C-alpha positions as CSV (number, residue, x, y, z in Angstrom):
1,M,37.1,-24.1,-103.8
2,E,37.9,-25.5,-100.0
3,N,36.9,-28.7,-98.0
4,L,33.9,-28.2,-95.9
5,K,35.3,-28.3,-92.3
6,L,33.5,-30.2,-89.3
7,D,32.9,-26.7,-87.6
8,D,31.5,-24.9,-90.6
9,F,28.0,-25.2,-89.5
10,T,28.7,-22.8,-87.1
11,K,28.8,-20.1,-89.9
12,Y,25.3,-21.1,-91.2
13,K,22.5,-18.9,-90.7
14,F,18.9,-20.7,-89.9
15,L,15.6,-19.0,-90.5
16,S,12.3,-19.4,-88.6
17,S,8.9,-18.0,-87.5
18,I,7.8,-16.4,-90.7
19,R,5.3,-13.9,-90.9
20,L,3.3,-11.4,-93.2
21,S,2.4,-8.1,-92.2
22,P,-1.3,-7.1,-91.9
23,N,-0.8,-5.3,-95.4
24,G,1.2,-7.7,-96.7
25,K,4.2,-5.4,-97.7
26,N,6.9,-6.5,-95.3
27,T,7.6,-10.1,-94.1
28,A,9.2,-10.5,-90.8
29,F,11.3,-13.7,-89.5
30,V,13.9,-14.8,-87.1
31,L,17.5,-15.2,-88.2
32,H,19.5,-17.5,-85.9
33,R,23.3,-17.5,-85.8
34,I,26.1,-19.4,-83.8
35,D,28.2,-17.9,-81.3
36,V,30.9,-20.6,-80.5
37,E,32.8,-18.3,-77.9
38,E,29.7,-18.2,-76.0
39,N,28.4,-21.6,-77.0
40,K,25.0,-20.4,-77.8
41,Y,22.4,-19.4,-80.5
42,L,21.9,-15.9,-81.0
43,S,18.4,-14.5,-82.5
44,N,17.4,-11.5,-84.2
45,I,14.1,-10.3,-85.9
46,Y,14.6,-9.4,-89.7
47,I,12.4,-7.6,-92.4
48,Y,12.3,-8.2,-95.8
49,N,10.6,-5.4,-97.5
50,E,8.4,-6.2,-100.6
51,E,9.0,-2.6,-102.1
52,K,12.6,-2.6,-101.6
53,K,13.3,-6.2,-102.7
54,S,15.8,-6.5,-99.6
55,E,16.1,-7.5,-96.0
56,Y,17.5,-5.8,-93.0
57,K,17.8,-6.6,-89.1
58,L,15.1,-5.0,-87.1
59,T,16.3,-6.0,-83.6
60,S,20.1,-6.3,-82.2
61,L,20.0,-7.8,-78.7
62,D,20.4,-11.4,-80.2
63,E,17.6,-13.1,-77.9
64,E,14.6,-12.2,-80.2
65,K,13.1,-15.7,-80.8
66,S,9.6,-15.0,-81.3
67,F,7.2,-12.1,-82.5
68,I,3.7,-11.0,-83.6
69,W,2.6,-8.1,-85.8
70,K,1.1,-5.3,-83.8
71,D,0.3,-3.3,-86.8
72,N,1.7,-2.7,-90.4
73,N,4.5,-0.9,-88.7
74,T,5.0,-2.2,-85.5
75,I,6.6,-5.8,-84.0
76,L,5.7,-7.1,-80.5
77,F,8.1,-9.7,-79.0
78,P,8.9,-10.9,-75.7
79,A,12.1,-10.2,-74.1
80,I,14.3,-10.0,-71.1
81,R,16.1,-6.6,-71.3
82,G,18.0,-5.0,-68.6
83,K,18.9,-6.1,-65.1
84,K,15.5,-5.6,-63.5
85,D,13.5,-7.7,-66.2
86,K,16.2,-10.5,-65.3
87,E,16.1,-10.3,-61.5
88,R,12.0,-10.5,-61.6
89,K,12.0,-13.2,-64.1
90,E,14.1,-15.4,-61.7
91,K,11.7,-14.8,-58.9
92,E,8.6,-14.9,-60.4
93,E,6.1,-16.0,-63.5
94,V,6.2,-13.0,-65.7
95,T,6.7,-12.2,-69.6
96,F,7.8,-8.9,-70.8
97,Y,6.8,-7.6,-74.2
98,Y,8.7,-4.9,-76.4
99,E,7.5,-3.3,-79.2
100,I,9.6,-1.7,-82.1
101,N,8.8,0.4,-84.9
102,L,9.7,-1.0,-88.5
103,N,12.0,2.0,-89.1
104,G,14.3,0.9,-86.3
105,G,15.2,2.7,-83.1
106,E,15.0,1.6,-79.5
107,A,12.3,-1.1,-78.4
108,N,10.1,0.3,-75.7
109,K,8.6,-1.9,-72.9
110,A,4.8,-2.3,-74.1
111,F,3.7,-4.1,-71.2
112,E,4.0,-7.3,-69.1
113,I,1.9,-10.6,-68.4
114,P,1.9,-12.4,-65.2
115,L,2.6,-15.8,-66.4
116,N,5.3,-17.7,-68.5
117,V,3.6,-16.9,-72.1
118,N,3.9,-19.4,-74.8
119,S,1.9,-17.5,-77.6
120,L,0.2,-14.4,-77.9
121,E,-2.7,-12.7,-80.2
122,I,-4.0,-9.4,-80.2
123,L,-7.9,-9.1,-79.7
124,D,-8.2,-5.1,-79.7
125,G,-6.1,-2.1,-78.1
126,N,-6.7,-3.6,-74.6
127,N,-7.5,-7.2,-74.9
128,L,-5.1,-10.3,-75.7
129,L,-5.6,-14.1,-76.0
130,L,-2.8,-15.9,-74.8
131,T,-1.4,-19.4,-73.8
132,A,0.8,-19.8,-71.0
133,T,2.3,-22.6,-68.9
134,F,0.1,-23.1,-65.9
135,D,1.4,-25.1,-62.8
136,P,-0.8,-25.8,-60.0
137,N,2.1,-26.2,-57.6
138,R,3.3,-22.9,-58.2
139,P,2.0,-20.3,-55.7
140,N,0.6,-17.0,-57.3
141,L,3.1,-14.8,-56.0
142,K,1.3,-11.5,-57.3
143,E,-1.6,-12.6,-54.8
144,L,0.7,-12.7,-51.7
145,S,2.4,-10.1,-49.8
146,G,4.9,-9.9,-46.7
147,E,5.6,-12.8,-44.7
148,E,3.0,-14.9,-46.6
149,K,5.1,-14.1,-49.9
150,D,8.3,-14.7,-48.3
151,N,7.4,-18.1,-47.0
152,A,6.0,-19.0,-50.5
153,V,9.3,-17.9,-52.1
154,K,11.3,-20.1,-49.2
155,K,9.2,-23.2,-49.7
156,M,9.5,-22.9,-53.7
157,E,13.4,-22.8,-53.3
158,E,13.2,-25.7,-50.9
159,D,11.0,-27.7,-53.2
160,K,13.6,-27.3,-56.0
161,D,15.1,-30.7,-54.4
162,Y,12.2,-32.6,-55.0
163,E,10.0,-33.9,-58.1
164,V,6.6,-35.4,-56.9
165,L,5.0,-37.4,-59.9
166,D,1.7,-38.3,-59.9
167,E,0.7,-38.6,-63.7
168,I,1.9,-40.0,-67.1
169,P,3.7,-38.5,-69.0
170,F,5.5,-36.6,-66.1
171,W,8.2,-35.3,-68.2
172,S,9.0,-34.2,-71.7
173,N,11.9,-34.1,-74.0
174,G,13.3,-30.5,-73.8
175,G,10.5,-29.8,-71.3
176,G,12.1,-31.4,-68.1
177,F,9.6,-32.4,-65.5
178,T,5.9,-31.5,-66.6
179,N,3.9,-33.2,-64.3
180,K,0.4,-31.4,-63.7
181,K,1.6,-28.5,-66.2
182,R,-0.6,-27.7,-68.7
183,N,-0.8,-25.2,-71.6
184,R,-3.7,-23.0,-70.7
185,L,-5.8,-20.6,-72.7
186,Y,-6.4,-16.8,-71.1
187,L,-7.9,-13.6,-71.8
188,Y,-5.7,-10.7,-70.6
189,N,-7.0,-7.1,-70.2
190,L,-4.2,-4.6,-70.2
191,E,-6.1,-1.8,-69.0
192,D,-7.4,-3.6,-65.4
193,K,-4.8,-6.5,-65.7
194,E,-7.5,-9.2,-65.5
195,L,-6.6,-12.4,-66.2
196,T,-9.3,-14.9,-67.4
197,P,-8.7,-18.7,-67.6
198,I,-10.7,-20.1,-70.5
199,T,-9.6,-23.5,-70.1
200,D,-9.5,-25.4,-66.9
201,E,-6.4,-26.4,-65.3
202,F,-6.3,-30.5,-66.6
203,T,-6.7,-29.3,-70.3
204,D,-3.7,-28.9,-72.5
205,V,-4.1,-26.7,-75.4
206,E,-2.6,-27.8,-78.8
207,S,-3.8,-25.1,-81.1
208,V,-5.7,-22.1,-81.2
209,K,-7.4,-19.9,-84.0
210,L,-9.3,-16.9,-83.9
211,D,-12.1,-16.0,-86.6
212,K,-11.8,-12.9,-88.8
213,N,-14.0,-10.8,-86.3
214,K,-11.8,-12.0,-83.7
215,S,-15.2,-13.0,-81.8
216,K,-14.8,-16.5,-81.5
217,I,-12.2,-19.0,-80.8
218,I,-11.6,-22.7,-82.1
219,I,-9.5,-24.7,-79.8
220,A,-7.9,-28.3,-80.3
221,A,-6.9,-29.6,-76.7
222,S,-6.6,-32.7,-74.7
223,S,-8.0,-33.1,-71.0
224,Y,-6.7,-35.7,-68.8
225,T,-5.8,-36.8,-65.1
226,D,-3.5,-39.4,-64.3
227,K,-2.7,-40.7,-67.8
228,M,-2.6,-38.7,-70.9
229,Q,-4.8,-40.4,-73.8
230,L,-4.4,-40.0,-77.5
231,K,-7.8,-38.4,-77.8
232,S,-8.1,-34.8,-78.2
233,D,-11.2,-32.6,-78.9
234,L,-12.2,-29.4,-80.4
235,H,-13.9,-26.5,-78.4
236,L,-15.5,-23.3,-79.6
237,Y,-15.0,-20.1,-77.1
238,N,-17.5,-17.1,-77.8
239,I,-15.4,-14.3,-76.4
240,K,-18.5,-11.9,-76.0
241,E,-20.7,-14.6,-74.2
242,K,-17.5,-15.9,-72.3
243,Q,-19.1,-19.3,-73.5
244,L,-17.0,-22.4,-73.9
245,D,-18.6,-25.2,-76.1
246,K,-17.4,-28.8,-76.7
247,L,-17.8,-29.6,-80.2
248,T,-16.5,-32.9,-80.4
249,H,-17.4,-36.2,-78.9
250,E,-15.7,-39.0,-80.7
251,E,-14.5,-41.8,-78.3
252,I,-10.9,-41.7,-80.1
253,F,-9.9,-39.2,-82.4
254,S,-6.8,-36.9,-82.6
255,Y,-7.0,-33.4,-84.1
256,S,-3.9,-32.0,-85.3
257,Y,-5.2,-28.5,-86.8
258,A,-8.4,-26.7,-86.8
259,D,-9.3,-23.1,-88.2
260,F,-12.2,-21.1,-89.5
261,L,-13.0,-21.3,-93.4
262,G,-15.7,-18.9,-94.3
263,D,-18.7,-20.0,-92.1
264,K,-17.5,-23.4,-91.3
265,I,-14.7,-25.1,-89.3
266,I,-12.1,-27.1,-91.2
267,F,-10.1,-29.5,-89.4
268,A,-7.5,-32.5,-89.9
269,G,-7.6,-35.3,-87.7
270,K,-7.6,-39.2,-87.5
271,D,-9.2,-41.9,-85.7
272,M,-6.0,-44.2,-85.6
273,K,-8.1,-47.1,-86.0
274,S,-6.3,-48.6,-89.3
275,Y,-2.6,-47.6,-88.8
276,G,-2.2,-46.2,-85.4
277,L,-0.4,-43.2,-84.2
278,N,1.3,-42.4,-87.1
279,E,-1.7,-42.7,-89.4
280,N,-2.1,-39.8,-92.0
281,P,-5.0,-37.4,-91.2
282,H,-7.9,-36.4,-93.5
283,F,-9.5,-32.8,-93.7
284,Y,-13.1,-32.2,-92.5
285,L,-15.4,-29.7,-92.6
286,M,-18.3,-28.9,-89.9
287,N,-20.7,-26.5,-88.6
288,L,-19.7,-23.9,-86.0
289,D,-21.9,-25.9,-83.4
290,G,-20.1,-29.2,-84.2
291,S,-22.7,-30.6,-86.5
292,N,-22.6,-31.9,-89.9
293,A,-19.1,-33.0,-89.8
294,I,-18.2,-34.5,-93.2
295,R,-14.5,-35.4,-94.6
296,I,-13.5,-33.5,-97.7
297,S,-10.0,-34.9,-98.7
298,S,-10.4,-37.8,-101.0
299,D,-9.4,-41.8,-100.2
300,E,-6.5,-40.9,-102.6
301,F,-4.9,-38.4,-100.5
302,D,-2.8,-40.3,-98.0
303,Y,0.1,-38.0,-97.0
304,S,1.2,-36.4,-93.8
305,I,0.3,-32.9,-93.5
306,W,3.6,-31.4,-92.2
307,N,7.4,-31.5,-93.2
308,S,9.1,-34.8,-92.7
309,V,12.5,-34.2,-94.8
310,G,15.1,-34.6,-92.5
311,S,18.1,-31.9,-92.1
312,D,20.6,-31.1,-89.2
313,C,20.5,-27.4,-90.5
314,R,17.4,-26.0,-89.1
315,F,16.7,-23.9,-85.9
316,G,13.2,-22.8,-84.7
317,G,9.8,-23.7,-86.2
318,S,7.5,-21.9,-88.6
319,K,3.7,-22.2,-89.5
320,S,2.8,-25.1,-91.7
321,M,-1.1,-24.4,-92.1
322,V,-2.8,-21.2,-93.0
323,V,-6.2,-20.1,-94.1
324,D,-6.3,-17.4,-96.3
325,G,-9.5,-16.4,-98.2
326,D,-11.5,-19.5,-99.3
327,Y,-8.4,-22.0,-98.9
328,L,-6.7,-23.8,-96.3
329,Y,-2.9,-23.9,-97.3
330,F,-0.6,-26.6,-95.9
331,I,2.3,-28.7,-96.2
332,T,2.5,-32.2,-97.1
333,T,5.6,-34.7,-97.4
334,E,5.3,-36.7,-100.7
335,G,8.1,-39.0,-101.8
336,D,11.6,-37.3,-100.6
337,S,10.3,-33.9,-100.5
338,S,7.7,-31.4,-98.9
339,Y,5.2,-29.0,-100.8
340,I,2.8,-26.4,-100.2
341,N,-1.1,-27.3,-101.3
342,K,-4.4,-25.7,-101.0
343,I,-7.9,-27.2,-100.2
344,D,-11.1,-25.7,-100.5
345,K,-14.5,-26.4,-98.7
346,N,-15.4,-28.8,-101.5
347,G,-12.1,-30.8,-101.2
348,N,-10.6,-29.7,-104.4
349,M,-6.9,-29.7,-103.8
350,E,-4.1,-28.4,-105.7
351,K,-0.2,-28.3,-105.1
352,L,1.7,-25.3,-105.5
353,I,5.0,-25.8,-105.3
354,Q,6.7,-28.2,-108.2
355,G,10.3,-28.2,-107.0
356,K,11.8,-30.6,-105.0
357,G,13.3,-29.8,-101.4
358,S,11.9,-28.9,-98.2
359,V,9.5,-26.2,-97.2
360,D,10.4,-25.3,-93.8
361,G,7.6,-23.0,-93.1
362,F,5.3,-20.5,-94.6
363,D,2.8,-17.7,-94.5
364,I,0.4,-16.1,-96.8
365,L,-1.8,-13.1,-97.3
366,D,-3.9,-12.5,-100.0
367,G,-2.3,-15.2,-102.3
368,N,1.0,-13.6,-101.7
369,I,3.1,-16.7,-100.3
370,K,6.5,-16.4,-98.5
371,F,8.3,-19.4,-97.2
372,I,11.7,-20.9,-95.8
373,G,13.0,-23.5,-97.8
374,L,16.1,-25.8,-98.5
375,R,16.1,-26.2,-102.3
376,G,19.0,-28.2,-103.8
377,L,21.9,-28.3,-101.9
378,K,21.4,-24.5,-100.7
379,L,20.7,-23.7,-97.1
380,Q,17.9,-22.0,-95.8
381,E,16.5,-18.8,-97.7
382,L,13.5,-16.9,-97.8
383,Y,11.6,-17.6,-100.9
384,S,8.3,-16.3,-102.7
385,L,6.0,-18.1,-104.4
386,E,3.9,-16.5,-107.5
387,G,1.5,-18.7,-109.2
388,K,4.0,-22.0,-109.3
389,Q,7.3,-19.8,-109.8
390,E,9.7,-19.8,-106.7
391,T,12.0,-16.6,-106.4
392,Q,14.7,-16.7,-103.9
393,L,14.5,-13.2,-102.0
394,T,17.9,-13.6,-99.5
395,K,21.3,-14.9,-99.9
396,F,22.3,-15.5,-96.2
397,N,24.0,-18.9,-96.9
398,E,24.8,-18.1,-100.6
399,W,28.8,-18.5,-99.8
400,I,28.7,-22.4,-99.0
401,M,27.8,-23.0,-102.7
402,K,30.5,-20.7,-103.8
403,E,33.3,-21.4,-101.5
404,K,32.8,-25.2,-100.4
405,K,33.2,-28.5,-102.1
406,L,29.9,-30.3,-102.1
407,S,28.6,-33.9,-103.0
408,I,25.6,-34.3,-105.1
409,P,23.5,-37.0,-104.0
410,E,22.9,-39.8,-106.5
411,H,19.7,-41.4,-106.5
412,L,19.1,-45.1,-107.0
413,S,16.2,-47.5,-106.1
414,F,15.1,-51.0,-106.1
415,E,11.9,-52.8,-105.8
416,V,10.6,-55.3,-103.5
417,D,7.3,-57.0,-103.0
418,G,6.1,-54.3,-105.8
419,I,7.2,-51.6,-103.4
420,T,10.0,-49.1,-104.6
421,I,12.7,-48.3,-102.0
422,D,14.5,-44.9,-102.7
423,G,18.0,-44.1,-101.8
424,W,21.0,-41.9,-102.3
425,I,24.8,-42.3,-102.5
426,M,27.3,-39.3,-102.2
427,K,30.6,-40.0,-103.5
428,P,33.9,-38.4,-101.8
429,V,34.2,-34.8,-102.8
430,D,37.7,-35.3,-104.2
431,F,36.7,-38.6,-105.9
432,E,39.2,-40.4,-108.0
433,E,38.6,-43.4,-110.2
434,G,40.2,-46.4,-109.3
435,K,40.5,-45.6,-105.8
436,K,38.9,-47.5,-102.9
437,Y,36.9,-45.6,-100.5
438,P,35.5,-46.2,-96.9
439,S,31.9,-45.6,-96.3
440,I,29.2,-44.8,-94.1
441,L,25.5,-46.0,-93.9
442,D,23.1,-43.3,-92.2
443,I,19.7,-44.3,-90.9
444,H,17.3,-41.5,-90.2
445,G,15.1,-41.3,-87.1
446,G,11.3,-41.5,-86.9
447,P,10.7,-43.9,-88.3
448,K,8.2,-42.0,-89.9
449,T,10.4,-39.2,-91.6
450,V,12.4,-39.0,-94.8
451,Y,15.7,-38.7,-96.4
452,G,15.7,-36.3,-99.5
453,E,18.4,-34.5,-101.6
454,V,18.7,-31.3,-99.2
455,F,21.8,-30.2,-97.3
456,Y,22.9,-32.5,-94.3
457,H,25.8,-31.3,-92.8
458,E,27.3,-34.3,-91.2
459,M,26.9,-36.2,-94.7
460,Q,28.6,-33.5,-96.6
461,Y,31.4,-33.4,-94.2
462,W,31.8,-37.2,-94.1
463,A,32.1,-36.8,-98.0
464,N,34.6,-33.9,-97.8
465,E,36.7,-36.4,-95.1
466,G,36.8,-39.1,-98.0
467,Y,33.7,-41.1,-97.2
468,A,31.1,-42.6,-99.5
469,V,27.7,-41.7,-97.7
470,F,24.6,-43.8,-98.4
471,F,21.0,-43.7,-97.3
472,C,17.5,-44.7,-98.0
473,N,13.7,-44.4,-97.0
474,P,12.9,-47.9,-96.0
475,R,9.4,-49.4,-94.9
476,G,8.5,-47.3,-92.1
477,S,9.2,-44.0,-93.9
478,D,6.8,-41.0,-94.7
479,G,5.8,-39.8,-98.0
480,K,4.7,-43.0,-99.6
481,G,1.3,-43.4,-97.8
482,N,-0.1,-45.2,-94.7
483,E,0.7,-49.1,-95.9
484,F,4.2,-48.0,-96.5
485,A,4.7,-46.3,-93.2
486,D,3.2,-49.0,-91.4
487,I,5.6,-51.4,-89.6
488,R,3.8,-51.8,-86.2
489,G,4.6,-55.3,-84.9
490,K,7.8,-55.6,-87.5
491,Y,10.4,-53.3,-86.3
492,G,13.8,-55.2,-87.2
493,T,12.1,-57.2,-89.8
494,I,10.9,-55.8,-93.3
495,D,12.8,-52.4,-92.4
496,Y,16.0,-54.2,-91.9
497,D,15.6,-56.4,-95.0
498,N,15.2,-53.0,-97.0
499,I,18.2,-51.4,-95.4
500,M,20.5,-54.6,-95.9
501,K,19.2,-54.8,-99.7
502,F,19.9,-51.2,-100.1
503,T,23.6,-51.9,-98.8
504,D,23.9,-54.7,-101.1
505,L,22.7,-52.7,-104.2
506,V,25.1,-49.6,-103.0
507,L,28.3,-52.1,-102.8
508,E,27.4,-53.8,-106.1
509,K,26.8,-50.8,-108.1
510,Y,29.5,-48.9,-106.7
511,P,32.8,-50.9,-106.8
512,F,35.0,-48.0,-105.6
513,I,33.4,-48.7,-102.1
514,D,35.7,-51.0,-100.0
515,N,33.4,-53.6,-98.5
516,E,35.6,-54.3,-95.7
517,R,35.6,-50.5,-94.9
518,V,31.7,-49.9,-94.1
519,G,30.4,-48.3,-91.1
520,V,26.8,-47.5,-90.2
521,T,24.9,-44.8,-88.1
522,G,21.8,-43.5,-87.2
523,G,19.9,-41.7,-84.5
524,S,16.7,-42.3,-82.5
525,Y,14.9,-45.1,-84.9
526,G,18.2,-44.8,-86.6
527,G,19.7,-45.6,-83.2
528,F,17.6,-48.5,-82.7
529,M,18.3,-49.8,-86.3
530,T,22.0,-49.5,-85.9
531,N,21.6,-51.5,-82.3
532,W,19.6,-53.9,-84.2
533,I,22.1,-54.5,-87.4
534,I,25.1,-54.9,-85.2
535,G,23.1,-57.9,-83.4
536,H,22.1,-59.4,-86.5
537,T,25.1,-59.0,-88.9
538,N,28.8,-58.4,-88.5
539,R,29.1,-56.9,-92.1
540,F,30.1,-53.4,-90.6
541,R,33.4,-52.9,-89.6
542,A,32.4,-50.2,-87.0
543,A,28.8,-48.6,-85.9
544,A,27.8,-45.4,-84.1
545,S,24.5,-45.8,-82.2
546,Q,23.1,-42.3,-81.3
547,R,19.8,-41.5,-78.8
548,S,19.0,-45.0,-79.7
549,I,16.3,-47.5,-78.4
550,S,17.7,-50.9,-76.9
551,N,15.1,-52.3,-75.0
552,W,11.1,-51.8,-75.7
553,I,10.2,-53.1,-72.1
554,S,12.6,-50.3,-70.2
555,K,11.5,-47.4,-73.0
556,F,7.8,-48.3,-72.5
557,G,7.9,-47.2,-68.7
558,T,10.5,-44.6,-68.6
559,T,10.2,-42.0,-71.6
560,D,8.0,-39.3,-72.2
561,I,5.9,-41.1,-75.0
562,G,6.7,-44.7,-74.0
563,Y,3.4,-45.9,-72.6
564,Y,1.8,-45.2,-75.8
565,F,4.5,-45.4,-78.5
566,V,5.8,-48.6,-77.4
567,E,2.2,-50.4,-77.3
568,D,1.0,-48.9,-80.8
569,Q,4.4,-49.5,-82.5
570,N,4.9,-53.0,-81.4
571,A,1.4,-54.2,-80.9
572,A,2.2,-55.4,-77.3
573,T,2.7,-54.1,-73.7
574,P,5.0,-55.7,-71.0
575,W,1.8,-57.5,-69.7
576,S,-0.1,-58.4,-73.0
577,D,3.2,-59.9,-74.9
578,V,6.6,-59.5,-73.1
579,E,8.3,-62.2,-75.5
580,K,7.3,-59.7,-78.4
581,L,8.8,-56.7,-77.0
582,W,11.7,-58.6,-76.1
583,F,12.0,-60.0,-79.5
584,H,12.2,-56.6,-81.2
585,S,14.8,-55.2,-78.7
586,P,18.1,-55.0,-79.8
587,M,19.4,-56.2,-76.3
588,K,18.1,-59.5,-76.7
589,Y,20.7,-60.0,-79.5
590,A,23.3,-57.8,-77.7
591,D,25.4,-61.2,-77.1
592,K,25.9,-61.7,-81.0
593,V,27.5,-58.3,-81.2
594,V,31.2,-58.3,-82.6
595,T,31.3,-54.7,-84.1
596,P,33.0,-52.0,-82.4
597,T,30.5,-49.4,-81.4
598,L,30.2,-46.0,-80.1
599,F,27.2,-44.8,-78.3
600,I,26.2,-41.2,-78.4
601,H,23.3,-40.2,-75.7
602,S,22.3,-37.0,-74.0
603,E,21.4,-36.8,-70.3
604,E,18.2,-35.2,-70.6
605,D,16.9,-37.1,-73.2
606,Y,13.6,-38.1,-72.1
607,R,12.5,-39.5,-75.6
608,C,15.0,-42.4,-75.9
609,W,16.1,-42.2,-72.2
610,L,20.1,-42.6,-71.4
611,P,19.6,-45.9,-69.9
612,E,18.7,-46.8,-73.7
613,G,22.3,-46.3,-74.6
614,I,23.9,-47.4,-71.5
615,Q,22.2,-51.1,-71.5
616,M,23.6,-51.5,-74.9
617,F,27.1,-50.2,-74.0
618,T,27.3,-52.2,-70.7
619,S,26.2,-55.3,-72.7
620,L,28.9,-55.1,-75.2
621,K,31.7,-54.1,-72.6
622,Y,30.5,-57.5,-70.8
623,H,30.9,-59.4,-74.0
624,G,34.2,-58.1,-74.7
625,V,33.3,-55.8,-77.5
626,D,35.6,-52.5,-78.3
627,S,32.8,-49.9,-77.2
628,R,32.5,-46.1,-76.0
629,L,29.8,-44.1,-74.6
630,C,30.0,-40.4,-74.7
631,M,27.3,-38.9,-72.6
632,F,26.4,-35.1,-73.4
633,R,25.2,-32.9,-69.9
634,G,22.4,-30.7,-70.3
635,E,21.5,-32.1,-73.9
636,N,18.3,-33.7,-75.0
637,H,17.1,-35.9,-78.1
638,E,17.7,-32.6,-80.3
639,L,21.5,-32.9,-79.7
640,S,22.4,-33.1,-83.3
641,R,20.1,-30.3,-84.6
642,S,20.2,-27.8,-81.9
643,G,22.3,-28.7,-79.0
644,K,25.0,-26.3,-77.6
645,P,27.4,-25.3,-80.7
646,K,30.6,-27.0,-78.7
647,H,28.4,-30.0,-78.0
648,R,27.4,-30.7,-81.7
649,I,31.1,-29.9,-82.5
650,R,32.3,-32.7,-79.9
651,R,29.5,-35.1,-81.2
652,L,30.7,-34.8,-84.8
653,E,34.3,-35.2,-83.7
654,E,33.4,-38.4,-81.6
655,I,31.4,-40.1,-84.6
656,T,33.9,-39.0,-87.0
657,N,37.0,-40.0,-84.8
658,W,35.3,-43.7,-84.5
659,F,34.8,-44.1,-87.9
660,N,38.4,-43.1,-88.7
661,K,40.1,-45.4,-86.2
662,Y,38.2,-48.3,-87.9
663,L,37.4,-47.3,-91.5
664,K,40.7,-45.8,-92.6
């Protein structure tokens, strides 16, 4: 067994986009791997065959990141193959689709669509249902020719130097400037190449589901001009009659999912009246005309219906809700793990997975469940679930458990005000009794996410570098209901107290940790808390603040979620109570900081914009505190999870070197 190295994550395999074939005999998924030399991720479609109990690579150009099943033997996927595809894609809005048989061979071009397609469903041999990015400021070059087309292309080139903003949000993390852009729903006829918009130019489509007969569509969407609201609505579209009906009329309601369940519509949503943005949704059932909507989940059901378990070993996404037969299957986060559950029309609910860990996505057909998961300290693999029995189907990442030294997280908890706070510690991998070790407190983002006992590369690496690593789920975290997660207006108070009490417990219970050599780090909310901590205590020898929040007033007016997230989470705006926003801002206490601090921030992080890190860095420098800022060009809020490989290496080097400088 050898020590885990900083760049070992570049050898990991990441799974996503799991989909069962229409007959259930094959499971397709995307396997991502890293090419350090080219500084990018390579993606291929893989097939797991039920009969042979083995998987194989179906595509080989390393750029196949999404797909759908055309039929039992054919996969359809978007791609840019060849010089002509590339040249056209650079000049016009177009998406090329290729198809490949399960037996392999060359992929053939199936068709093209004159839009930047985001999702696709096949209605029949000639008709497609799709969502695509609609940009009203971009001319439709397909409808132009000659001098008119040349002038339009020339103007587009000139306009690249400008951004005109007239709504909020005007940008999104990972999406760049999004002013007036919407995810729009269309029908497309392959034979006559006719494109028919279903939703208007102001509506942003969030989810789309077809009924079994492919005659009706349930749409969850939000429509806005000037300012995006927190409200969304459900719409029903009758394909034959070309009729779009709005089904919901609540003043404030957020729909996170909707689908057909038998002759009804099942949906998940929340009114946000009791717990705000982070309120856990409930399940409802209603008629196809929008009447008689009733809640079917009980008061006791108080969990998020998605996976909140954190890890830095994922790439890409997968389904988290699927209707199969008489049930809706869905993921919940409970405690420090995520699970697959099912609910029927009457609200009867059952948890199907018993083991701890993380379910990163699944698909189901006729009760046959396949899922991608992090189980124990294993990295992602494909699993089947029969009854309540899990079976591992692939071994892409098995080598890590066999070849690398890993630290097993040890659970510890404490109670405060009758509430249990869970945490863990990972000892250095080559731990020796009687020896003193430096340690790192790692704080998760969110705040409504959770740490669990799954594989976390940065933590395992630090444990291999001789550090004890400890982490917890303070108030504000997911997994324990609305009351536990609700820290609106309390940032830096009860959550800070929980984390400090946990630190006290760790240092008391594990005397091998050197109290004088403790560091702290975290990203996003964890970056906020790192900034807050160094302004309220000098117990930490060094800090690394990543993609952080330092000033709620500036965050309100500059970030993609700022104007609604700041108001919701702080119960204040810059006009209703600027003093409260300033009280909860780490910048207010920057003159108290003595802790040497590293700041990690990405140039295109529009979730926690670069000035959040710059403000804190400048303040520390102004007051004579040793500090350093490392800014990553071309990266966003997801740097640590899906940033370019060399950037991820540099990030972890920066943080580790900083801690080595002060803690070793």
